[in-house]
C-alpha positions as CSV (number, residue, x, y, z in Angstrom):
1,X,-32.8,-7.1,-15.4
2,X,-31.3,-8.7,-12.3
3,X,-28.3,-9.8,-14.3
4,X,-27.7,-6.2,-15.5
5,X,-28.0,-4.9,-11.9
6,X,-25.5,-7.6,-10.8
7,X,-23.0,-6.7,-13.5
8,X,-23.4,-3.0,-12.6
9,X,-22.8,-3.7,-8.9
10,X,-19.7,-5.7,-9.8
11,X,-18.3,-2.9,-11.9
12,X,-18.9,-0.4,-9.0
13,X,-17.1,-2.7,-6.5
14,X,-14.2,-3.3,-8.9
15,X,-14.0,0.4,-9.9
16,X,-14.1,1.5,-6.2
17,X,-11.3,-0.8,-5.3
18,X,-9.2,0.5,-8.2
19,X,-9.5,4.1,-7.1
20,X,-8.9,3.4,-3.4
21,X,-5.8,4.9,-1.9
22,X,-3.0,2.4,-1.8
23,X,-0.3,3.0,0.8
24,X,2.9,1.1,0.0
25,X,4.6,-0.9,2.7
26,X,7.8,0.9,3.9
27,X,10.6,-1.6,4.7
28,X,13.6,0.7,5.2
29,X,15.2,2.1,8.4
30,X,12.6,3.4,10.8
31,X,12.0,7.1,11.0
32,X,13.1,8.2,14.5
33,X,12.3,11.9,14.1
34,X,10.9,14.5,11.8
35,X,12.8,17.8,11.6
36,X,11.1,20.9,10.0
37,X,13.1,24.0,9.1
38,X,10.5,26.6,8.5
39,X,12.7,29.3,7.0
40,X,14.3,26.9,4.6
41,X,10.9,25.3,3.8
42,X,12.4,21.8,4.3
43,X,11.2,18.7,6.2
44,X,13.6,15.9,6.9
45,X,12.7,12.4,7.9
46,X,15.5,11.1,10.1
47,X,16.9,7.8,11.3
48,X,19.0,8.9,14.2
49,X,21.6,11.3,12.5
50,X,20.9,10.1,9.0
51,X,18.5,11.9,6.6
52,X,16.3,9.3,5.0
53,X,14.2,11.8,2.9
54,X,14.0,15.6,2.4
55,X,11.0,17.5,1.2
56,X,10.2,21.0,0.2
57,X,7.1,22.2,2.1
58,X,4.4,24.8,2.3
59,X,3.4,26.3,5.7
60,X,0.7,28.4,7.1
61,X,-0.3,31.6,5.3
62,X,1.6,33.7,7.9
63,X,4.5,31.5,8.6
64,X,6.9,33.7,10.6
65,X,6.9,33.0,14.3
66,X,5.3,30.4,16.6
67,X,1.5,29.6,16.3
68,X,-0.1,31.3,19.3
69,X,-3.9,31.4,18.6
70,X,-6.5,30.0,16.4
71,X,-6.6,31.6,13.0
72,X,-3.2,33.3,13.1
73,X,-2.0,31.3,10.0
74,X,1.2,30.3,11.7
75,X,2.8,26.9,11.9
76,X,3.8,26.0,15.4
77,X,7.4,25.7,16.6
78,X,8.8,23.3,19.1
79,X,8.7,19.6,19.9
80,X,5.5,17.7,19.3
81,X,4.7,14.1,18.3
82,X,2.7,12.5,15.5
83,X,-0.5,11.6,17.3
84,X,-2.8,10.3,14.6
85,X,-3.1,9.1,11.0
86,X,-6.0,10.0,8.8
87,X,-6.3,8.0,5.6
88,X,-9.6,9.8,4.7
89,X,-8.3,13.4,4.8
90,X,-9.7,15.9,2.4
91,X,-6.0,16.7,1.8
92,X,-5.2,13.3,0.4
93,X,-3.7,11.8,3.6
94,X,-2.6,13.4,6.8
95,X,-0.6,13.0,10.0
96,X,-1.8,14.8,13.1
97,X,0.7,16.9,15.1
98,X,0.1,17.1,18.9
99,X,-0.3,20.9,18.9
100,X,-1.4,22.5,21.2
101,X,0.7,21.3,24.1
102,X,0.2,22.5,27.7
103,X,2.4,25.6,27.2
104,X,0.5,26.5,24.0
105,X,-2.9,26.2,25.8
106,X,-1.6,28.1,28.8
107,X,-0.4,31.1,26.7
108,X,-3.6,31.3,24.6
109,X,-5.8,31.0,27.8
110,X,-3.7,33.8,29.4
111,X,-4.8,36.2,26.7
112,X,-8.3,34.9,26.5
113,X,-8.0,33.2,23.2
114,X,-8.1,29.6,21.8
115,X,-4.8,28.1,20.8
116,X,-6.4,26.4,17.8
117,X,-5.6,22.8,16.8
118,X,-5.9,20.3,14.0
119,X,-2.4,20.9,12.8
120,X,-1.3,18.3,10.3
121,X,1.3,17.2,7.8
122,X,-0.9,16.7,4.7
123,X,-0.9,16.4,0.9
124,X,-2.7,18.5,-1.8
125,X,0.0,21.1,-2.2
126,X,-0.5,20.1,-5.9
127,X,-1.1,22.9,-8.3
128,X,-4.6,21.6,-9.3
129,X,-5.8,22.0,-5.7
130,X,-4.3,25.4,-5.2
131,X,-5.9,26.7,-8.5
132,X,-9.3,25.6,-7.2
133,X,-8.7,27.5,-3.9
134,X,-8.2,30.9,-5.6
135,X,-5.5,33.3,-6.6
136,X,-3.6,33.5,-3.3
137,X,-3.2,29.7,-3.2
138,X,-2.0,29.6,-6.8
139,X,0.9,32.0,-6.3
140,X,1.9,31.3,-2.7
141,X,3.6,28.2,-1.4
142,X,2.5,29.0,2.1
143,X,-1.3,28.4,1.8
144,X,-2.4,26.3,4.8
145,X,-4.0,27.5,8.0
146,X,-0.9,26.4,9.9
147,X,-0.3,22.9,8.6
148,X,2.7,21.5,6.8
149,X,1.9,20.7,3.1
150,X,3.6,18.5,0.6
151,X,2.5,17.0,-2.7
152,X,0.1,14.0,-2.7
153,X,2.8,11.7,-4.0
154,X,5.2,12.8,-1.3
155,X,2.4,12.4,1.4
156,X,1.8,8.8,0.3
157,X,5.5,8.1,0.9
158,X,5.6,10.0,4.2
159,X,2.4,8.4,5.5
160,X,3.9,4.9,4.9
161,X,7.1,5.8,6.7
162,X,5.8,7.5,9.9
163,X,4.4,5.8,12.9
164,X,2.2,7.3,15.6
165,X,4.5,8.6,18.4
166,X,7.2,9.8,16.1
167,X,8.7,13.1,17.5
168,X,8.5,16.2,15.2
169,X,10.8,19.1,15.9
170,X,9.6,22.3,14.1
171,X,12.3,25.0,14.0
172,X,12.4,28.5,12.8
């Protein structure tokens, strides 16, 4: 019996390691900035003036304009930085964006509202996830609460390329 339990434990350990997220090492030119063009639904990873990668993105469910308050469904506009990495995100992997900044907080406070937060670049724009979320997410590319979404495979690549402190410029 002990031998069977030992074998089962070994299978669990090996199986768990096999399904763990593997983040490849990125060895190319460093990403010096991320540029997001909301209207074009494009995100560019830049090294100085050179585009290293380009991705088609999904945005918040009400993407027009700058995020002002929690729950408005908008993706912020302006200059922010990547301030954290989450390898355990429920959206595959994620990179935190430093929203809200002082100006965002000041405006929201002036109208008696919260600016919101937890804005990320994340994965799970894949069709299988959107189908699970319901009809609106199935038909609409802009399905997040204000985040920037890409496919899981793209997010794995992006996650490996971006360092904390990388500036992100989100433009209309």
